[in-house]
N, C-alpha and C positions, 0 to 999 in steps of 0.2 A: 411527570413534568410535561405539561400540555404542549409546549412548543416543539418538542422533539418527537411527537407522534403525529402521524398523518396517514390518511387514507386516499388522499386526492392525488391525481396525476401531477398537478402542479407542485405540490409539496414533495413528491418523489423527485421531480426534476430539480427543484431548488436544492434539496439536500444532496442529490448526486453530484451537482455542480460544485457545491461547497466541499464535498469530500474529495473530489478530484483536485481541487486547488490545494487542499491540505496535503494530499499525497505528493503533489508536485513540489510544494514547499518543503516537505520532509525529505525529498530526494535532494534538493538543493542544499539543505543543511547537512545531510550526511556526506555529500560530496565535498563540501567545504571543509568539514572536520576531518574525515578520513583521507581524503585526497591529498591534503596538505600536512598530514601526519601530526595534527594538533592533539591527538588522543588515540590511543590503541583501541582495537576493535572491541575487545572484551569489556573494557571500561566504558566505552560508548554505549554498549548494549546494556550494561548494568544501570548506568545513569539514566538512560533513555527510559527503560522500563520502570525503574523506581520513581522517577519524576512523574511519569505518566500515572502510575498507581496513586501517588500522593495527591495529584491535582484531581484526579477523578473521585477519590474518596471525599475530598472537600466539597466538590460539586454535588456529589451524592448526598452528603449531610445537609447542605443548605438548600437543595432543590425540592425536598419533599419526597424524593424517591425512596427514602428509607422505609416507607410504608411496605415496600417489597423487601423481603428477606435477602440480605446480601450473601449469596452463596457462590462458590467457585465451581465453574464448569471446567473440570480438569482437562478435558479433551480440547475445548476451545483455548484454554490457557496454554496448553502444550503447543498447539499450532501457532499461537501468537509468539511464543518464546522461539520456537524453531525458525519461524520466518525472521524475526529480528536478529537472531545470532548468526544465522547462515548468511543473511544479507550483508551484515557487517563484515564477516570474515572473507566473503567472496570478493569484495571490492578491494582487498589487499592485492590480489593478483589479476583482476579483470579490469579492462578499460570501461569507461562509463557506458559507452554505446553497446559494447558487447554484453555487459551485465543487464542492461535494460532489455535488450532483445531476448536474452534467455529468460529473465524473470517474467516478462509479460507473455512470452510464448507458452511457458509452463502454466501460468495462470489461465490463459485461454484454453489449453488442452484439458486442464483439470475441470474447470467449471462447465465448458461445453460438453465434455465427455460425460459428466454427471448428468447434465440436462438431457443428453440423448439417451442415457441409460434409464432415465426416469420417464421416457416416452415423449419428450419435447422434440418437434421436428421443425426447424426453421424452414421457411419456404425458400424458393429459388432466389428471390430478390434479397432476402436476408443474407444468404450465402454470398451473394455478389458484394453486398456492403462489408461483410467480414473480410472478403478478399481484398477489397480496396483499402480498408483500414490496415490490414496486415502489410500490404504492399507499401503503404505510406510509411509505416513504422520501420520497415527494413530499409527503405530509401533514406529515412532520416538518420539511422545509426550506422548504415553500411560503410561510409567513408571512414577509413582508419581501422577497420576491423582486421585483426589478425587471428590466427589460430589460437583459440582461448586455452588457458591452462585447464587441463582436465580436472584438476582439484577445485579450482574456482568455479568452473562450469557446473560441476556436481553440486557444489554448495548452493549456487544461485538457482539451479533447477529445483532443489529441495525447498528453497525460499518460495519459489513460485507455487509449488504444490501446496505448501503449508498455508500460504496466503489464499489460495483458491479454496482450500477446505475451510479455513476460518471464516471466509466470506459466506459460503454456503450455509454454515452453521448459524450465521447471524440471521437468516430468513425466518427462524423459528422463535426469535427473541421477541418478547412482549415489551420489555423495559430496557431500551438501549443503554441508558446511564448505568443501571444496576448491573446489567450483564457485562459491560465493558469494564466497569470497575472491578468486578469479580475476576475477570480474565486477566487484567493487568496484576492484580494482587497475587493471583495463582502464579503468574510468570516470574514474579520477583525472586522467590528462592531458587528457581531454576537458573535465573541469570547470575545470582550470587555464587552458586556452585561453579559456573564457567568462569566468573571473575577470579575466584580463588585458584582455580586450576592454572590460569594464565597470569597469576600475580607477578611472576618473574618478568613479564613483558610490560609491566605498568609504565605508561607514558602519557602524560597529559599536561596542559597548561590551562590557564583561566579561560581562554577563548574556546578551546575544545570542550571544556566542561559546560560552558554557557550554551554552546550549540547543541550539546547532547541533551541538556535540560529543556531547551526550547523545543527540540524535536520530540521529546517524550511528553511534555506537558501540553503543548498546543497542537502541533501538527500530527502527533500520533494519538495521544489520549483523547482529545476533543474531537480530532478528525475521525477516529474510528467509531465514536459514538454517533456522529452524524451519518457514517457509512451504514452502520447497523440500523439506523432509522430509515434510510433509503432502501435497503435491500428487500423488505417485504413487498415493495412495489415493483421489483425487477425480476425477470426470469434469469435463470443462470447464464443463458446466452447473452442476454442484454447486460447483465452485471459484469460478465467477462469482457465484453466489447467496450463498454464505457471506460474501462481502465486503460485501454489503449491510448486514451487522450493524455494520460499523464506525461509520457515522454515529451510530447509536443508542447504541453503547457510548461513543463520544467525547462525546456530549451528556450521557450519565449521568456521565461523568468530570468534565464541567464543573460539574455539580451538586455532586459530592462534593469536587472539588479547587479549583474556582474560585468556589464559593458562588453559582453561578447558580441561579435558582428552579426548583423541581421543579413542573411543570405536568401537568394531565391530557393535554395534547396529547403531551408527551414519553412518558408512560406508555402512551397508546393507540397512538402510532406505533411505539414499541419493541415492544409485543405484536404488532402486525401484521407488522412486519419479522421478528422472531425466529420467530413462528408460521409465516410463509410459508416461511422457510428450513427449518424443521423438516419441513414438508410435502414439500418438494423432496428433502431428504436421506433421507426415508423410502421414496422410491421407488427401485426397482432400475434402471430404465431411464430 
């Protein structure tokens, strides 16, 4: 599918921006569904992954990507499933700000750690940019933080590691649509096992189901295809840092879509996060 492939810096920038918007929208949908107890965590995970798999399979069939054999990369599918299920269950006990800080902290540690292990050495200005972005993130989510539940923190830390690994594996993908479709299809039976295990906790209403389907079909399924298309143009360090923009974008979405108050803290933290990311992205090494 020609529009999802790019080798240009502009194409990478556009795909990265779209992916971050999708991730932020996904965060808002998850918060709306799980935070208001409209659906239980296991059911949300099952519906999210299943609807993503179905949507991607339809896109794969009509896009011409079926020229590539649809095969499941079980390692990537496992990381996708692990991220989705631990993310959902972690937010039962964690506050939104606490969860975001733990998640993106572990994504940073995982992706930058792998980059360093592979021999990539950010220069001094890039380290400054990372410090500014992380400081802005902490400043954004710090108010209201309490000692997190060890159980919830461990789950969200696992989600961050899994997402970091899933993103790194996407750098070697030639066809993002085929690869992401296979990953979601492989994650479906894993999600069903978890759903069956927690069947006694089944809770859902029509709104919760709709939010889970929208999360899976659009902001997860399509969003992850776009992310896989952007990854070949990003180093692990840059890929890790751009994701720090998601909490700021999600918070801004809360102001626009959920009528949350616009504060100077949000403006200052967003400027620090996005400015730090801009510094990192401007560096060649």
